[in-house]
C-alpha positions as CSV (number, residue, x, y, z in Angstrom):
1,M,0.2,0.2,0.1
2,P,1.4,3.3,-1.1
3,L,2.4,5.7,2.0
4,R,-0.2,8.2,1.1
5,V,-3.1,5.9,0.9
6,Y,-1.5,4.6,4.3
7,L,-2.1,7.5,6.0
8,R,-5.5,8.9,4.5
9,T,-6.7,5.0,6.1
10,L,-4.8,5.9,9.6
11,W,-7.0,9.0,9.3
12,E,-10.2,7.8,8.4
13,R,-9.9,5.1,10.9
14,R,-9.1,7.4,14.0
15,Q,-11.7,6.7,16.0
16,F,-10.6,3.4,16.7
17,A,-7.1,5.3,18.6
18,I,-9.4,8.0,20.1
19,S,-12.8,5.2,21.4
20,V,-10.5,2.3,22.1
21,P,-8.0,3.7,24.8
22,L,-11.1,5.6,26.4
23,G,-12.6,2.2,26.6
24,E,-9.2,0.6,28.7
25,L,-8.9,3.2,30.7
26,R,-12.6,2.5,32.3
27,A,-11.7,-1.1,32.2
28,Q,-8.6,0.0,33.8
29,N,-7.8,-1.8,37.4
30,M,-11.5,-2.0,37.6
31,H,-10.9,-5.6,39.3
32,T,-9.1,-3.6,42.6
33,V,-10.8,-1.8,45.2
34,L,-8.8,1.9,44.0
35,G,-9.8,1.5,40.6
36,N,-8.0,3.8,38.4
37,V,-6.9,5.7,41.8
38,W,-4.1,3.9,40.7
39,L,-3.0,6.2,37.7
40,L,-2.0,8.7,40.7
41,L,-1.3,6.6,42.9
42,S,0.9,4.5,41.6
43,P,4.1,7.6,40.8
44,T,3.5,9.0,44.0
45,L,4.2,5.9,46.0
46,L,7.4,5.8,44.0
47,V,7.8,9.2,44.5
48,C,7.5,8.7,48.1
49,V,10.0,5.9,48.2
50,Y,12.9,7.5,46.4
51,F,12.4,10.3,48.7
52,V,12.5,8.1,51.8
53,I,15.6,6.3,50.5
54,F,17.4,9.4,48.2
55,G,16.3,12.4,50.0
56,V,16.4,11.1,54.0
57,L,18.7,8.1,54.5
58,A,21.1,9.7,51.4
59,G,20.8,13.0,51.7
60,S,23.8,14.0,49.6
61,L,21.8,13.5,46.4
62,N,19.6,16.1,46.6
63,R,22.7,19.0,46.5
64,G,22.2,21.6,44.6
65,V,18.1,20.7,44.7
66,D,16.4,23.8,46.4
67,N,13.0,21.8,46.1
68,F,14.0,18.5,46.1
69,I,10.6,16.5,46.6
70,G,9.4,18.7,43.3
71,F,12.3,17.8,41.5
72,L,11.9,14.4,42.3
73,T,7.8,14.3,41.3
74,V,7.8,16.1,38.5
75,G,10.6,13.5,37.2
76,V,9.1,10.3,38.3
77,F,5.7,11.4,36.5
78,T,7.6,12.4,33.7
79,Y,10.0,9.4,33.1
80,Q,6.8,6.5,34.3
81,Y,4.7,8.3,31.4
82,L,7.6,7.8,29.0
83,Q,7.9,4.3,30.1
84,R,4.4,3.4,30.2
85,A,4.2,4.7,26.6
86,V,7.3,3.3,24.9
87,V,6.8,-0.7,26.8
88,Q,3.7,-0.9,25.9
89,C,3.6,0.3,22.4
90,A,6.4,-2.2,22.1
91,Q,3.7,-4.7,23.2
92,S,1.2,-3.6,21.4
93,I,1.5,-5.6,18.4
94,S,2.5,-9.0,20.2
95,S,-0.6,-8.2,22.5
96,N,-3.0,-8.1,20.2
97,E,-2.7,-10.7,17.6
98,G,-6.0,-11.9,17.8
99,L,-7.0,-9.4,16.6
100,I,-4.9,-8.4,13.9
101,R,-5.3,-12.3,12.6
102,S,-8.8,-11.4,12.6
103,L,-9.2,-8.0,11.1
104,A,-8.0,-5.8,8.3
105,F,-6.9,-2.1,9.5
106,P,-3.0,-0.2,9.4
107,R,-1.2,-2.0,12.4
108,A,-0.4,1.3,13.2
109,L,-3.7,2.1,14.9
110,L,-2.1,0.4,17.4
111,P,0.8,1.6,18.9
112,I,-1.1,5.0,18.4
113,A,-4.1,4.2,20.4
114,T,-1.7,3.0,23.2
115,V,0.0,6.5,23.4
116,V,-3.3,8.3,23.1
117,R,-4.2,6.3,25.9
118,E,-1.5,6.5,28.5
119,S,-1.3,10.2,27.4
120,L,-4.7,10.7,28.6
121,A,-4.2,9.0,31.9
122,F,-0.6,11.0,32.2
123,Y,-2.8,14.1,31.5
124,S,-5.0,13.5,34.6
125,S,-1.0,12.6,36.6
126,M,-0.1,16.4,35.8
127,I,-3.0,17.6,38.2
128,L,-1.3,15.9,41.0
129,M,2.3,16.7,39.7
130,V,1.4,20.6,39.6
131,I,-0.7,20.6,43.3
132,V,2.4,19.2,44.5
133,V,5.1,21.2,42.6
134,L,2.2,24.2,44.2
135,A,2.9,23.3,47.6
136,T,6.4,23.3,47.5
137,G,6.7,26.6,47.1
138,E,6.8,26.5,43.1
139,R,5.5,29.7,41.5
140,V,2.8,30.0,38.4
141,T,5.2,31.6,35.5
142,V,5.1,32.3,31.9
143,D,7.3,28.9,31.5
144,W,4.1,26.9,32.6
145,T,2.9,27.2,28.8
146,K,5.9,25.0,27.6
147,V,4.4,21.8,29.1
148,L,1.7,22.4,26.3
149,L,4.5,21.6,23.3
150,L,6.0,19.7,25.3
151,V,3.3,17.2,26.4
152,P,2.8,16.4,22.6
153,M,6.3,16.3,21.7
154,M,6.8,13.7,24.2
155,A,4.0,11.6,23.2
156,V,5.2,11.9,19.4
157,F,8.5,10.6,20.8
158,A,7.2,7.9,22.8
159,L,5.5,6.3,19.5
160,G,8.1,6.8,17.4
161,L,10.6,4.6,19.7
162,G,7.3,2.6,20.2
163,F,7.0,1.5,16.7
164,A,10.4,0.3,16.4
165,L,10.2,-1.5,19.8
166,A,6.6,-2.9,18.8
167,R,8.4,-4.3,15.2
168,L,11.2,-5.4,17.2
169,T,9.5,-7.1,19.8
170,D,7.0,-8.8,17.3
171,T,9.8,-10.4,15.6
172,V,12.1,-11.5,19.1
173,Q,10.2,-11.9,21.6
174,D,13.3,-12.0,24.3
175,V,12.6,-7.8,23.8
176,R,10.1,-7.5,26.0
177,N,11.9,-9.0,28.5
178,L,15.1,-6.7,28.7
179,L,13.0,-3.7,28.3
180,P,12.5,-3.4,32.3
181,F,16.0,-3.7,33.2
182,M,16.5,-0.9,30.2
183,F,14.4,1.4,31.3
184,R,15.6,0.5,35.1
185,L,19.2,1.8,33.9
186,L,17.7,4.4,32.4
187,F,16.3,6.0,35.2
188,Y,19.5,6.2,36.7
189,L,21.0,7.9,34.1
190,S,18.8,10.2,33.3
191,G,19.1,13.0,36.2
192,I,15.4,11.4,38.0
193,I,16.5,11.2,40.8
194,F,19.5,13.6,41.2
195,A,20.7,16.7,39.4
196,I,23.1,14.5,36.8
197,D,24.0,18.0,35.2
198,T,25.8,19.9,38.0
199,R,27.4,16.3,38.8
200,L,28.4,15.8,35.5
201,L,30.5,19.2,35.8
202,R,31.9,18.5,38.5
203,Q,33.3,15.0,38.0
204,A,33.3,15.2,34.4
205,P,32.9,18.2,33.0
206,E,33.6,16.6,29.4
207,L,31.2,14.5,29.4
208,A,28.3,17.3,30.1
209,P,27.8,18.3,26.9
210,F,26.5,14.5,25.6
211,A,24.0,14.8,28.7
212,S,21.6,16.1,25.9
213,L,22.2,12.8,23.9
214,N,19.5,10.8,26.7
215,P,16.2,11.8,25.5
216,F,15.0,10.5,29.4
217,F,17.1,13.2,30.7
218,V,16.1,15.8,28.3
219,F,11.9,15.8,28.4
220,P,11.9,15.8,32.5
221,T,14.4,17.9,32.3
222,L,12.5,20.7,30.2
223,M,9.5,19.4,32.3
224,R,11.0,20.0,35.5
225,E,12.3,23.9,33.7
226,A,9.0,24.6,32.8
227,L,7.5,24.6,35.9
228,M,9.8,25.1,38.6
229,T,11.9,28.3,38.8
230,T,14.1,26.9,41.6
231,Y,15.8,24.7,39.0
232,Q,17.9,25.9,36.5
233,V,19.7,23.3,34.1
234,D,23.7,24.1,34.0
235,P,23.4,26.3,30.7
236,V,26.4,24.4,29.1
237,I,23.4,21.6,28.6
238,G,21.0,23.9,28.9
239,R,21.5,25.5,25.3
240,W,21.0,22.2,23.3
241,L,17.6,20.8,25.5
242,W,15.0,22.3,23.0
243,P,16.8,21.3,20.0
244,S,17.9,17.8,21.0
245,A,14.0,17.6,22.3
246,V,13.0,18.4,18.6
247,A,15.1,16.1,16.5
248,F,13.9,12.9,18.7
249,T,10.5,14.0,18.3
250,V,11.7,14.3,14.7
251,V,13.5,11.8,14.1
252,F,12.4,9.1,16.1
253,L,8.7,9.2,14.4
254,F,9.7,9.5,11.3
255,G,12.4,6.5,11.6
256,G,9.9,4.6,14.1
257,F,7.1,4.6,11.9
258,M,8.8,3.9,8.7
259,F,10.8,1.1,11.1
260,F,7.3,-0.1,11.9
261,R,5.7,0.3,7.8
262,A,7.7,-2.0,6.3
263,A,7.0,-5.4,8.2
264,E,3.2,-4.6,8.3
265,Q,2.4,-7.9,6.4
266,R,4.2,-9.8,8.9
267,Y,2.3,-8.6,12.3
268,G,0.1,-11.5,13.3
269,R,1.7,-14.1,11.4
270,G,3.8,-15.9,14.4
């Protein structure tokens, strides 16, 4: 199918990418007592755990961060969104083989619907994130408007990376098992629980510019800069953050989509 026709078919089926995620969100966690409260409770509990471990027991990690609770909350919530969106995208083909075999539709709808679902859940989480940020002394500034651009960019980046991983996971099932370990490593390499930019400059200044090559550092850092007046990334790294974010968004979407679509006819064949 030509690319133009494929894209038009995706647009014609756009209702699928909206109605299915909404239904899944309503049904998610219905078997639990708290239901969808877990969408907010899960990252909140993680923030509490990391604060106790790294903010209280290992207090040295919060040096150079005036508002550590806000810093940690924004980082964890943002990283959790990116992780969930990418991981769920990666599993969207291999987890829906029955649907793929029984219906004819553009397979790209499955990763798209997954990112829509996780994005809707993240918008709910952002309310709690903003409450924590304000409660810890931050104030509303014009920089908050950057979030309106930043969140869609994160969604597009996650979709692009998810496209590529969806094909890889469908081809090699072991990729699915490796993803949790990869994201655990990225969590500690991306400055989610400590200001990695100041530590790089202090311990290995020659490596500081390379921090902007890690999208899981770039997007949480931009979110912190937008929402927190008490946090300022080092200028050596900061000047590359937005160019890096734009590059990640465009390159991963285009590259991931084309990589995914090249195997369109093989999905669901086992």
